[in-house]
N, C-alpha and C positions, 0 to 999 in steps of 0.2 A: 156494830162498824156499818156506817153509812156509806153508800157510795156516795162518792166526791168528782166534780169535775171541773176542769182545766179547760184553756183556749185548745189544746190538742190532745188530752190527756184524760180517759175516766181512769179513775182508782176505786177497783172493787173488789168484793170478795172473792177469794180463790176459787176456781170451782174442776172437779177431777178431770173433765175435758178440756182444762187447760196444758194439759201433762205435756204436749208434743212442743206447744210453744214454749213453756220451762227448758223442756229439753235440748231446744234448738240452741240456748244458748247457756245452759248451766253444765254442759259438756265442755265448754271452751275451757282450755287452759288458763285464758287472763280473766277470767270471769271469776270463779269461785275461789282460788288462791287467793286475790286479791282481797277477798271478803272473808276468808277464814275458812273455806270448806275445800273439800275435793271436788273435782269434776265429777259431774255423774255419770254413771255406767251405761244409764240405758233410761226408757223411758218410763220402765217401772218404779228406777228408784226418783226419778222426778215424780211420780203421782202419790209415792211415799211420802214424799216432800211437802205435796200439796196437802194431804192428808193433815199433817202437824201443824200446816199454817191455818188452814179450817178449826183446826179443834184450840189452836191459840187466841186467834180471831185478831189479829194488831198487826195482820202484814198482809196489804194492798196487792193485788194484781195492776201492773201498768199498762194499760189498755190504750195505743195510739188509735184514735179515731180513725183518722183517715183509713186505715188498714183493719179495723177492727180485730187487732191479733195483740196478744200480750206479749210484751217488747221488756217485760222486768218488774222488779218488785221493788215495793217501800214501805218499809213498818215504823211504828212507832214503841220501841221497846221500853220495858219498864226496869233501866238502869241507873244506878245513881253511882256514876263513876269516880266523885268527889264527898266523902265521909261529909267533910266538912261543911257542906250544901244538902246534906240527906236532908233536913226538914223540908226545904220549899220541894212544891209541885213540878215533879220534872218529868220528862222521857227522852229516848236517844232517836234520833233519826238511822234510820242504816237502807241502804238501798243497793241495787244492782240492775244493771241495763245491758240487755243484749247488745254486741259490740258492734253490729251493723249501724246502732242508731246512734252512735257514741257522736258529739262533737255537733248537735244538733240543738243543744240546749234544753233537750228533753227534762234529764235528771232536774237541775234548777228549777225549772218551771213545776215540778210535782214536789222539791222540796221545799220552796217559796210556797206553794199551797199550803203543805203539811204545817209550815211554822207558822203563816195566818189561822188556820185552822185550831192549831195547839194553842195560840194566845188568846185566841177569840172564842173559840166553843167550848175548849177543853180547861181553860181559865188555868193553864201552866203555869209556872214562874221562872221555867227555865228549860231550854231545847239544848241537849248534846247531838254532837254527830263526831264522829272518829274516823281516821284511816291508818291503813300501817304506813309507815314511815317510806316504802317504796310506792305505794298507791298517787299517782303524781296527778291521774285525772281526778279523784276523789278529793284530794287536795282542791282541788281549781276549783271544784261546786261548793266545797266549805268556802273558798272566799270569795265565792260569786254572789252566795247565800247570805254574806255577811257573819258568818261565824267568826268568832275571835278565837286566837289559839289561847289556851292556858297551860298545859300541862302535856306530859309525855309516860308513858308506862311501857317499862320491858314485860312481856307476857311469852308465855307459851303455847302455841296451837294445838289443842288434842287431836284434834279433827285432821289436822297434816302433820302427825308424826312426831309430836311435841317441837315443831318450828320455832324458834325463837325470833321471835320480833319488838319492834318499837311501835306501841301506839299512841297518834299523837289525838290528844283532845281538844274540842273546839266548843262552845256555847255563844248563843244568844240568852241574854236575859229578856225578860218581858219589860221592864223598865226603859231598856234599851230598843226595844221594839216599837214600842209604841211613841216614842217621841221622835 
């Protein structure tokens, strides 16, 4: 996982020393549940999550350059939501952001950079992005970044007590991106 840099952001590997910044937003009731996980109970829980990020090596810390602070995370996950397209080289982008930084275009900046990176450096054919039907902020990011709606699935979120949700899936094909 290489460090990536945008105008305002650094996307880098996580470090256990990032636990305070992660806990700052992961404890929020408006962050985790919108992404399918419960709010963190304490900084030790955030530290344990960081250890899993380091182990899986597919989730970047989003660092705001001007503050040298972790303000969110973004990952490229090995998911194939549509079995008919399973033969394509594909990943799914997932992200969360500290609510203090919402509305500043930071997630679209990171997502757009990963889209370009995925198609030009990782040679992907397809990139997915999804959100729950109640997560309007993520819906807006998907639209701003050029993802096209494809389908919906009803699912149960085991980390949230089997809460029933509808997930909306969007994607961008390499051929559409490069034209």
